C-alpha positions as CSV (number, residue, x, y, z in Angstrom):
1,X,7.5,23.7,19.6
2,X,4.6,25.5,17.8
3,X,6.3,28.8,18.4
4,X,9.6,27.5,16.9
5,X,7.8,26.4,13.7
6,X,6.1,29.7,13.5
7,X,9.4,31.6,13.7
8,X,10.9,29.2,11.1
9,X,8.1,29.8,8.7
10,X,8.4,33.6,9.1
11,X,12.2,33.4,8.6
12,X,11.8,31.2,5.6
13,X,9.4,33.6,4.0
14,X,11.9,36.4,4.4
15,X,15.2,34.7,3.5
16,X,14.5,31.5,1.3
17,X,12.6,31.0,-1.9
18,X,10.0,28.3,-1.9
19,X,12.0,26.0,-4.3
20,X,15.2,26.1,-2.2
21,X,13.1,25.5,0.9
22,X,11.6,22.4,-0.6
23,X,15.1,21.1,-1.3
24,X,16.3,21.8,2.1
25,X,13.2,20.2,3.7
26,X,13.9,17.1,1.6
27,X,17.3,16.9,3.0
28,X,16.0,17.0,6.5
29,X,13.3,14.4,5.7
30,X,16.2,12.2,4.2
31,X,18.0,12.4,7.5
32,X,15.2,11.6,9.8
33,X,13.8,8.9,7.7
34,X,17.4,7.4,7.5
35,X,17.7,7.5,11.3
36,X,14.3,5.9,11.6
37,X,15.3,3.0,9.3
38,X,18.6,2.6,11.1
39,X,16.8,2.4,14.5
40,X,14.2,0.0,13.4
41,X,16.6,-2.4,11.6
42,X,18.9,-2.5,14.7
43,X,16.1,-3.1,17.2
44,X,14.6,-5.9,15.1
45,X,18.0,-7.5,14.4
46,X,19.3,-7.5,17.9
47,X,15.9,-8.6,19.5
48,X,15.7,-11.4,17.0
49,X,19.4,-12.4,17.4
50,X,19.0,-12.5,21.2
51,X,15.9,-14.7,21.2
52,X,17.2,-17.0,18.4
53,X,20.6,-17.5,20.2
54,X,18.7,-19.4,22.8
55,X,17.6,-22.0,20.2
56,X,19.3,-25.3,19.7
57,X,20.5,-26.0,16.2
58,X,19.4,-29.7,16.2
59,X,15.8,-30.8,16.7
60,X,12.6,-28.9,17.5
61,X,12.6,-25.8,19.6
62,X,9.4,-25.3,21.5
63,X,10.1,-21.7,22.0
64,X,9.0,-21.1,18.4
65,X,5.6,-22.1,19.5
66,X,5.3,-19.2,22.0
67,X,7.5,-16.3,21.0
68,X,5.5,-15.1,17.9
69,X,2.3,-15.0,19.8
70,X,4.0,-13.2,22.7
71,X,5.2,-10.6,20.2
72,X,1.8,-10.3,18.7
73,X,0.1,-9.9,22.1
74,X,2.5,-7.1,23.1
75,X,2.0,-5.3,19.7
76,X,-1.8,-5.6,20.1
77,X,-1.6,-4.1,23.6
78,X,0.5,-1.3,22.3
79,X,-1.8,-0.5,19.4
80,X,-5.0,-0.9,21.4
81,X,-4.1,1.0,24.6
82,X,-1.6,3.5,23.6
83,X,-1.9,4.2,19.9
84,X,-5.6,3.7,19.6
85,X,-5.4,3.5,15.9
86,X,-4.7,1.1,13.0
87,X,-1.1,1.1,11.9
88,X,-1.0,-2.1,9.7
89,X,-0.7,-2.2,6.0
90,X,1.6,0.7,5.9
91,X,1.9,1.3,2.1
92,X,-1.8,1.0,1.6
93,X,-2.3,3.6,4.3
94,X,0.1,6.0,2.5
95,X,-1.9,5.5,-0.7
96,X,-5.1,6.2,1.0
97,X,-3.7,9.4,2.5
98,X,-2.6,10.7,-0.8
99,X,-5.8,9.9,-2.6
100,X,-8.3,10.7,0.1
101,X,-6.9,12.8,2.9
102,X,-4.7,15.5,1.2
103,X,-1.5,13.7,2.3
104,X,-2.5,13.9,6.1
105,X,-0.8,11.1,8.1
106,X,-1.3,11.1,11.7
107,X,1.8,12.2,14.0
108,X,1.8,9.0,15.9
109,X,2.9,7.1,12.7
110,X,6.3,8.7,13.0
111,X,7.0,6.3,15.9
112,X,4.1,3.8,16.5
113,X,5.0,1.5,13.6
114,X,8.6,1.2,14.7
115,X,7.6,0.0,18.2
116,X,4.9,-2.2,17.0
117,X,7.0,-3.8,14.2
118,X,9.9,-4.3,16.6
119,X,7.9,-6.6,18.9
120,X,6.0,-8.3,16.1
121,X,9.1,-9.2,13.9
122,X,11.8,-9.2,16.7
123,X,9.8,-12.0,18.4
124,X,9.3,-13.9,15.2
125,X,6.4,-12.5,13.2
126,X,6.7,-13.6,9.7
127,X,6.5,-10.2,8.0
128,X,8.9,-7.4,6.9
129,X,10.0,-4.1,8.4
130,X,9.9,-2.3,5.2
131,X,6.2,-1.2,5.1
132,X,6.3,0.0,8.7
133,X,9.4,2.1,8.0
134,X,8.0,3.4,4.8
135,X,5.0,4.6,6.8
136,X,7.2,6.1,9.3
137,X,9.1,8.0,6.7
138,X,6.1,9.1,4.9
139,X,4.6,10.3,8.2
140,X,7.7,12.3,8.9
141,X,7.5,13.9,5.5
142,X,3.8,14.7,5.9
143,X,4.0,16.2,9.4
144,X,7.0,18.3,8.7
145,X,5.4,19.7,5.5
146,X,2.1,20.5,7.4
147,X,4.1,22.2,10.2
148,X,5.9,24.3,7.5
149,X,2.4,25.3,6.1
150,X,3.1,23.7,2.7
151,X,0.3,23.0,0.3
152,X,-1.2,19.5,-0.5
153,X,1.0,18.9,-3.5
154,X,4.1,19.8,-1.6
155,X,2.8,17.6,1.3
156,X,2.6,14.6,-1.0
157,X,6.0,15.3,-2.4
158,X,7.4,15.2,1.2
159,X,5.5,11.9,1.8
160,X,7.3,10.6,-1.3
161,X,10.7,12.0,0.1
162,X,10.1,10.2,3.4
163,X,9.1,6.9,1.7
164,X,12.2,7.1,-0.6
165,X,14.5,7.8,2.3
166,X,13.1,4.9,4.4
167,X,13.6,2.3,1.6
168,X,17.0,3.8,0.8
169,X,18.1,3.7,4.3
170,X,16.9,0.1,5.2
171,X,18.7,-1.3,2.1
172,X,21.3,1.3,1.3
173,X,19.8,1.5,-2.1
174,X,19.0,5.2,-3.1
175,X,17.8,4.3,-6.6
176,X,15.5,1.6,-5.3
177,X,14.1,4.1,-2.8
178,X,13.5,6.7,-5.6
179,X,11.8,4.3,-8.0
180,X,9.7,2.8,-5.2
181,X,8.2,6.1,-4.5
182,X,7.4,6.7,-8.3
183,X,6.3,3.1,-9.0
184,X,4.4,2.1,-5.9
185,X,3.2,5.3,-4.4
186,X,2.6,6.5,-8.0
187,X,3.9,10.1,-7.7
188,X,4.5,11.6,-11.1
189,X,8.1,11.8,-12.4
190,X,8.8,15.5,-13.0
191,X,11.9,17.5,-12.5
192,X,10.1,19.4,-9.7
193,X,9.8,16.1,-7.7
194,X,12.7,14.2,-9.0
195,X,15.4,16.3,-7.3
196,X,13.8,16.4,-3.8
197,X,13.3,12.7,-4.0
198,X,16.9,12.0,-5.0
199,X,18.1,14.3,-2.2
200,X,16.1,12.3,0.5
201,X,17.0,8.9,-0.9
202,X,20.8,9.6,-1.1
203,X,20.9,11.3,2.2
204,X,19.2,8.5,3.9
205,X,21.5,5.9,2.3
206,X,24.5,7.9,3.4
207,X,23.2,7.9,6.9
208,X,23.0,4.0,6.7
209,X,26.5,3.8,5.5
210,X,27.9,6.2,8.1
211,X,26.2,4.6,11.1
212,X,26.0,0.9,10.1
213,X,28.7,0.3,7.4
214,X,28.3,-3.3,6.3
215,X,26.8,-4.4,9.7
216,X,24.9,-7.6,10.1
217,X,21.7,-5.9,10.5
218,X,21.6,-4.9,6.9
219,X,20.8,-7.4,4.1
220,X,23.6,-7.2,1.4
221,X,25.6,-9.4,-1.0
222,X,28.7,-8.9,-3.0
223,X,28.3,-10.2,-6.5
224,X,31.6,-11.7,-7.9
225,X,30.5,-13.3,-11.2
226,X,28.6,-12.2,-14.2
227,X,25.6,-14.1,-15.7
228,X,25.9,-16.7,-18.3
229,X,24.0,-15.8,-21.5
230,X,23.2,-19.4,-22.2
231,X,21.0,-19.5,-19.1
232,X,18.5,-16.9,-20.4
233,X,15.8,-19.4,-21.3
234,X,15.9,-20.6,-17.7
235,X,15.6,-17.0,-16.4
236,X,12.5,-16.8,-18.6
237,X,11.1,-19.9,-16.9
238,X,11.9,-18.6,-13.4
239,X,10.1,-15.3,-14.2
240,X,6.9,-17.2,-15.3
241,X,7.0,-19.4,-12.2
242,X,7.6,-16.4,-9.9
243,X,4.6,-14.6,-11.5
244,X,2.3,-17.6,-10.8
245,X,3.6,-18.0,-7.3
246,X,3.2,-14.3,-6.6
247,X,-0.4,-14.6,-7.8
248,X,-0.9,-17.4,-5.3
249,X,0.8,-15.2,-2.5
250,X,-1.6,-12.2,-3.4
251,X,-4.8,-14.2,-3.5
252,X,-4.1,-16.3,-0.4
253,X,-3.1,-13.2,1.6
254,X,-6.2,-11.4,0.8
255,X,-8.3,-14.6,1.6
256,X,-6.6,-15.3,5.0
257,X,-6.8,-11.7,6.1
258,X,-10.4,-11.4,5.2
259,X,-11.1,-14.5,7.3
260,X,-9.3,-12.9,10.2
261,X,-11.4,-9.7,9.7
262,X,-14.6,-11.7,10.2
263,X,-13.4,-12.7,13.8
264,X,-14.9,-9.9,15.8
265,X,-13.4,-10.8,19.2
266,X,-9.8,-9.5,19.4
267,X,-8.7,-12.1,22.0
268,X,-9.9,-15.0,19.7
269,X,-8.1,-13.3,16.7
270,X,-4.9,-12.9,18.6
271,X,-5.1,-16.5,20.0
272,X,-5.9,-18.0,16.6
273,X,-3.2,-16.2,14.8
274,X,-0.5,-16.7,17.5
275,X,-1.1,-20.4,17.6
276,X,-1.3,-20.8,14.0
277,X,1.9,-18.8,13.5
278,X,3.7,-20.6,16.3
279,X,3.0,-24.0,14.9
280,X,4.1,-23.1,11.4
281,X,7.4,-21.6,12.7
282,X,7.9,-24.8,15.0
283,X,7.6,-26.9,11.9
284,X,9.5,-24.5,9.5
285,X,12.0,-22.4,11.4
286,X,13.0,-20.2,8.4
287,X,9.6,-18.7,8.8
288,X,10.8,-17.1,12.0
289,X,11.1,-13.3,11.5
290,X,11.8,-11.5,8.2
291,X,13.8,-14.4,6.6
292,X,16.9,-12.5,5.7
293,X,19.0,-14.9,7.8
294,X,17.7,-17.8,5.5
295,X,18.5,-15.8,2.4
296,X,22.1,-15.1,3.6
297,X,22.4,-18.9,4.1
298,X,21.4,-19.6,0.5
299,X,23.6,-16.8,-0.8
300,X,26.6,-18.2,1.2
301,X,26.0,-21.6,-0.5
302,X,24.7,-23.1,2.7
303,X,21.1,-23.9,1.8
304,X,21.1,-27.2,3.6
305,X,21.3,-25.1,6.8
306,X,17.7,-24.1,6.3
307,X,16.9,-27.3,8.2
308,X,18.8,-26.1,11.4
309,X,16.5,-25.8,14.5
310,X,13.9,-27.9,12.7
311,X,12.5,-31.4,13.5
312,X,13.8,-32.4,10.1
313,X,17.4,-31.6,11.1
314,X,18.6,-35.2,11.1
315,X,17.7,-35.5,7.4
316,X,19.4,-32.3,6.1
317,X,21.8,-34.4,4.0
318,X,19.0,-35.9,2.0
319,X,18.4,-33.9,-1.1
320,X,14.8,-34.8,-1.6
321,X,14.1,-33.8,2.1
322,X,15.7,-30.3,1.3
323,X,13.5,-30.0,-1.8
324,X,10.3,-31.0,0.0
325,X,11.2,-28.6,2.9
326,X,11.7,-25.7,0.6
327,X,8.4,-26.3,-1.4
328,X,6.6,-26.4,1.9
329,X,8.3,-23.1,2.8
330,X,6.9,-21.5,-0.3
331,X,3.5,-22.9,0.4
332,X,3.1,-21.9,4.1
333,X,5.1,-18.7,4.1
334,X,2.0,-16.8,2.8
335,X,-0.1,-18.4,5.7
336,X,2.6,-17.3,8.3
337,X,2.6,-13.8,6.9
338,X,-1.2,-13.5,6.7
339,X,-1.6,-14.9,10.3
340,X,0.9,-12.4,11.6
341,X,-0.9,-9.4,10.1
342,X,-4.4,-10.9,10.6
343,X,-3.8,-11.4,14.3
344,X,-2.8,-7.8,14.9
345,X,0.9,-7.9,14.2
346,X,2.6,-4.9,12.4
347,X,4.6,-5.7,9.2
348,X,4.7,-5.8,5.5
349,X,5.1,-8.2,2.5
350,X,8.3,-6.7,1.3
351,X,10.7,-9.1,3.1
352,X,8.4,-12.1,2.7
353,X,8.4,-11.4,-1.1
354,X,12.2,-11.4,-1.2
355,X,12.3,-14.5,1.1
356,X,9.9,-16.5,-1.2
357,X,11.6,-15.3,-4.4
358,X,15.1,-16.3,-3.0
359,X,13.9,-19.7,-1.9
360,X,12.1,-20.2,-5.4
361,X,15.2,-19.2,-7.4
362,X,17.5,-21.4,-5.3
363,X,15.1,-24.3,-5.6
364,X,14.8,-24.0,-9.4
365,X,18.6,-23.8,-9.6
366,X,19.4,-27.0,-7.5
367,X,16.7,-29.0,-9.3
368,X,18.2,-28.0,-12.8
369,X,21.7,-28.8,-11.5
370,X,20.6,-32.1,-10.1
371,X,18.3,-33.5,-12.7
372,X,19.2,-31.8,-16.0
373,X,22.3,-31.7,-18.3
374,X,23.1,-28.0,-17.6
375,X,24.7,-26.1,-14.7
376,X,23.4,-22.8,-13.4
377,X,24.6,-20.5,-10.7
378,X,22.5,-21.1,-7.8
379,X,23.2,-17.8,-6.1
380,X,22.4,-15.9,-9.2
381,X,19.1,-17.6,-9.5
382,X,18.3,-16.9,-5.9
383,X,18.9,-13.2,-6.4
384,X,17.0,-13.0,-9.7
385,X,14.1,-15.0,-8.0
386,X,14.0,-12.3,-5.3
387,X,13.6,-9.6,-7.8
388,X,11.0,-11.6,-10.0
389,X,8.8,-12.5,-7.1
390,X,8.7,-9.0,-5.7
391,X,8.0,-7.6,-9.1
392,X,4.9,-9.8,-9.3
393,X,3.7,-9.2,-5.7
394,X,4.2,-5.5,-5.7
395,X,3.7,-4.8,-9.4
396,X,6.9,-3.0,-9.3
397,X,9.4,-4.5,-11.8
398,X,11.8,-1.4,-11.8
399,X,11.9,-1.2,-8.0
400,X,12.8,-4.9,-7.7
401,X,15.5,-4.7,-10.5
402,X,17.3,-1.8,-9.0
403,X,17.0,-3.1,-5.5
404,X,18.7,-6.3,-6.2
405,X,21.3,-4.6,-8.4
406,X,22.2,-2.1,-5.5
407,X,22.0,-4.9,-2.8
408,X,24.6,-6.9,-4.9
409,X,26.8,-3.9,-5.4
410,X,26.8,-3.8,-9.2
411,X,24.9,-4.5,-12.4
412,X,26.4,-7.9,-13.2
413,X,22.9,-9.5,-13.2
414,X,21.0,-6.6,-14.7
415,X,19.9,-8.4,-17.9
416,X,18.5,-11.6,-16.1
417,X,16.9,-9.2,-13.5
418,X,15.1,-7.3,-16.3
419,X,14.1,-10.5,-18.0
420,X,12.7,-12.4,-15.0
421,X,11.1,-9.3,-13.3
422,X,9.4,-8.3,-16.6
423,X,8.1,-11.9,-17.2
424,X,6.7,-12.1,-13.8
425,X,5.1,-8.8,-13.9
426,X,3.4,-9.7,-17.3
427,X,2.4,-13.1,-16.0
428,X,0.5,-11.7,-13.0
429,X,-0.9,-8.7,-14.7
430,X,-2.8,-11.3,-16.9
431,X,-4.6,-12.6,-13.8
432,X,-4.4,-9.7,-11.3
433,X,-4.4,-6.0,-12.4
434,X,-3.8,-4.6,-9.0
435,X,-0.9,-5.2,-6.6
436,X,-1.4,-6.5,-3.0
437,X,-1.1,-2.8,-1.9
438,X,-3.6,-1.4,-4.1
439,X,-6.2,-4.1,-4.5
440,X,-8.6,-3.1,-1.7
441,X,-8.2,0.7,-2.6
442,X,-9.0,0.1,-6.2
443,X,-12.1,-2.0,-5.3
444,X,-13.4,1.0,-3.3
445,X,-12.3,3.5,-6.1
446,X,-9.8,5.2,-3.7
447,X,-6.6,4.5,-5.7
448,X,-4.7,7.3,-7.4
449,X,-2.7,6.3,-10.5
450,X,-0.3,7.7,-13.0
451,X,-3.2,8.2,-15.4
452,X,-4.0,11.9,-14.8
453,X,-7.7,11.4,-15.8
454,X,-8.2,8.6,-13.4
455,X,-6.1,10.3,-10.7
456,X,-8.3,13.4,-11.0
457,X,-11.5,11.4,-10.5
458,X,-10.0,9.7,-7.5
459,X,-9.0,12.9,-5.8
460,X,-12.5,14.4,-6.3
461,X,-14.8,14.2,-3.2
462,X,-18.4,13.5,-3.9
463,X,-19.4,15.2,-0.7
464,X,-17.8,18.5,-1.7
465,X,-19.7,18.6,-5.0
466,X,-23.2,17.8,-3.8
467,X,-25.6,20.8,-4.3
468,X,-28.1,21.3,-1.4
469,X,-29.8,24.5,-2.5
470,X,-32.8,22.7,-4.2
471,X,-36.1,23.2,-2.5
472,X,-37.9,19.9,-1.7
473,X,-41.7,19.6,-2.0
474,X,-44.2,17.2,-0.6
475,X,-46.2,14.8,-2.9
476,X,-49.5,16.2,-1.6
477,X,-48.8,19.7,-2.4
478,X,-51.0,21.2,-5.1
479,X,-49.9,22.9,-8.3
480,X,-50.7,26.2,-6.7
481,X,-48.2,25.5,-3.9
482,X,-45.7,24.2,-6.4
483,X,-46.0,27.4,-8.5
484,X,-45.3,29.4,-5.3
485,X,-42.1,27.3,-4.6
486,X,-41.0,27.8,-8.3
487,X,-41.4,31.6,-7.9
488,X,-38.9,31.5,-4.9
489,X,-36.3,29.1,-6.5
490,X,-33.5,29.7,-8.8
491,X,-33.3,26.0,-9.9
492,X,-35.5,24.0,-12.4
493,X,-35.5,20.7,-10.6
494,X,-37.7,20.1,-7.6
495,X,-37.1,16.8,-5.5
496,X,-40.3,15.3,-4.1
497,X,-39.7,13.7,-0.6
498,X,-41.9,12.3,2.0
499,X,-42.0,12.9,5.7
500,X,-39.0,10.6,6.2
501,X,-36.9,12.6,3.7
502,X,-37.0,9.7,1.3
503,X,-36.9,10.6,-2.4
504,X,-40.1,9.8,-4.2
505,X,-39.4,11.4,-7.6
506,X,-38.5,14.7,-9.2
507,X,-40.5,17.5,-10.8
508,X,-38.9,19.2,-13.9
509,X,-39.9,22.8,-14.6
510,X,-39.7,22.0,-18.4
511,X,-42.4,19.2,-17.9
512,X,-44.9,21.5,-16.3
513,X,-44.3,24.7,-18.2
514,X,-47.4,24.4,-20.3
515,X,-49.7,23.9,-17.3
516,X,-48.2,26.0,-14.5
517,X,-50.2,29.1,-15.6
518,X,-53.5,27.3,-15.9
519,X,-55.4,28.6,-12.7
520,X,-58.3,26.4,-13.3
521,X,-56.4,23.3,-12.4
522,X,-54.1,24.8,-9.6
523,X,-56.1,23.2,-6.6
524,X,-57.1,19.8,-8.3
525,X,-53.7,18.9,-9.5
526,X,-51.2,17.5,-7.2
527,X,-47.4,17.1,-7.2
528,X,-47.7,13.3,-7.0
529,X,-49.4,13.5,-10.4
530,X,-46.6,15.6,-11.8
531,X,-43.4,13.9,-10.6
532,X,-41.4,11.5,-12.6
533,X,-38.7,9.1,-11.6
534,X,-35.1,10.3,-11.9
535,X,-33.1,8.5,-14.6
536,X,-30.8,7.2,-11.9
537,X,-29.6,7.9,-8.3
538,X,-26.2,8.3,-6.8
539,X,-25.3,6.6,-3.6
540,X,-23.2,8.9,-1.2
541,X,-20.3,6.6,-0.9
542,X,-20.0,5.7,-4.6
543,X,-16.7,6.3,-6.4
544,X,-16.4,9.2,-9.1
545,X,-15.8,6.5,-11.6
546,X,-19.2,5.0,-10.9
547,X,-20.8,8.5,-10.8
548,X,-19.5,9.5,-14.3
549,X,-20.5,6.1,-15.7
550,X,-24.1,6.9,-14.5
551,X,-24.1,10.2,-16.1
552,X,-22.9,8.8,-19.4
553,X,-25.5,6.1,-19.5
554,X,-28.4,8.2,-18.5
555,X,-27.4,11.3,-20.5
556,X,-28.6,13.4,-17.5
557,X,-27.0,16.6,-16.4
558,X,-28.2,16.3,-12.9
559,X,-28.8,13.3,-10.6
560,X,-30.1,13.1,-7.0
561,X,-27.8,11.8,-4.3
562,X,-29.0,9.4,-1.6
563,X,-27.3,8.9,1.7
564,X,-28.4,5.9,3.8
565,X,-31.8,5.9,2.0
566,X,-32.4,9.6,2.6
567,X,-32.4,12.3,0.1
568,X,-29.1,14.4,0.3
569,X,-29.0,16.8,-2.6
570,X,-28.2,16.8,-6.4
571,X,-25.0,16.3,-8.2
572,X,-24.5,18.2,-11.6
573,X,-22.3,17.2,-14.5
574,X,-21.2,20.8,-15.0
575,X,-20.0,21.2,-11.4
576,X,-18.1,17.8,-11.7
577,X,-16.4,19.0,-15.0
578,X,-15.4,22.4,-13.2
579,X,-13.8,20.5,-10.3
580,X,-12.2,18.0,-12.7
581,X,-10.6,20.9,-14.6
582,X,-9.2,22.4,-11.4
583,X,-7.6,19.1,-10.4
584,X,-6.0,18.8,-13.8
585,X,-4.5,22.1,-13.5
586,X,-3.2,21.0,-10.0
587,X,-1.4,18.0,-11.7
588,X,0.0,20.1,-14.6
589,X,1.3,22.9,-12.3
590,X,5.1,22.6,-11.8
């Protein structure tokens, strides 16, 4: 295989220009990511369909108590004993790879997430397949680009092509795939990147149409009516509610997953998550799997069938029971999703966001129709709610707008989609500046953004800029010994460390210049009497944002770096500026 790639690289160098090769590779990535999306969607759909066909429509089904836990156990065994690496939180992993690993995504991600999410979701895990397939597509792009010896910027572009192809293939929505890459993965929109991304997205969508047509495994809906302009105020209300509910979803997800991370024993974690998830699904069967089956019921006008398979089945004709049931779905969906991922399942929040948004929109519409003087289209509100909620959770209003527009086969709801998605986004941004994908990365200073200054700081690696050529001195050294060290050094800073390599202070050449030639005090003056405390210190794992703030606050040009309490070296502002300028050139280069 290696020889094949080497021959392709040599042939490419002789016959194809780099620009044309990037376009060709984006086409290949589009095909492969599309096939991966088709494979995953079908394996999940038919596994889910086979298991759910064994359930009775009326009354409780005790299989719901066991199946999700079984799926999580199989997934954990697969990840622990075969993959031996973490594969959850797919989108966050892509963002981390772009900002911290030069676009390197491990080869196993081209298949490991597909297998893990098939067992997790197919057996009822309350998460979505989109994040795993986006990670799969991104891994395909990353590994192909590295095999073809592309540079880091081109590798990141191929990651974007794989992600765009994955979203486009799983929804048959090429524009949504393109915008997802630009909006969520935060790749810059330039003509150099736009065309390859379009090629991958369109190619993947065509693959989905060719192999699946309008198959049941794909979520789609044909919009037949346009929106009513008089309902615009209610779309504003829906957007605001969706923004607040998406804040609830984000905060509770982070809280519950953090609680699971504190459970150190894997068996306890799996057992706790599996039992909690099984109980929730037993009480509320629509929480089983991705939730697209429930959304199809709503969009077909059969919202009362949400109570099928549940212990509340006998009360499905009671309107207030349906209302209460749907409210509880909104409350507990986030716990089901968090328990699935926290216990070791593989899946994302894309589908749960659409599920909760659809339920919310439908709930608002039926309440308005029942208790107010106006009549609204329940299906329209469900679709717009999906976009609004996804906009809030993912901080991606454009992606959500175009996704629902493409799923519905037209732009009949374009204006209400824009209104509700924008209001939802504005609402959550007031409380939460980072999306569920970026919150952890932003807290650690590892998030790359569209802001080129901020992105440049994020891409800078502190460990690469530390200067270790400064000569250290002992606090008990005399001035004579210090002068000897100065004569051998090209620097004007001398860190003072003890026998454990802990930094005690620094000696600046400027501070001793007036006494360093006074021979009379050479043997009676010691370094400990001459050293001063540095204006500040830099921890080895601190982000460049914090580092730059320390330089600005102290006015220093050089600061010592400490690693696990030990002296590591010095960081100079001039070297940071040099690295910063190089990265800005990298961003500006087409």
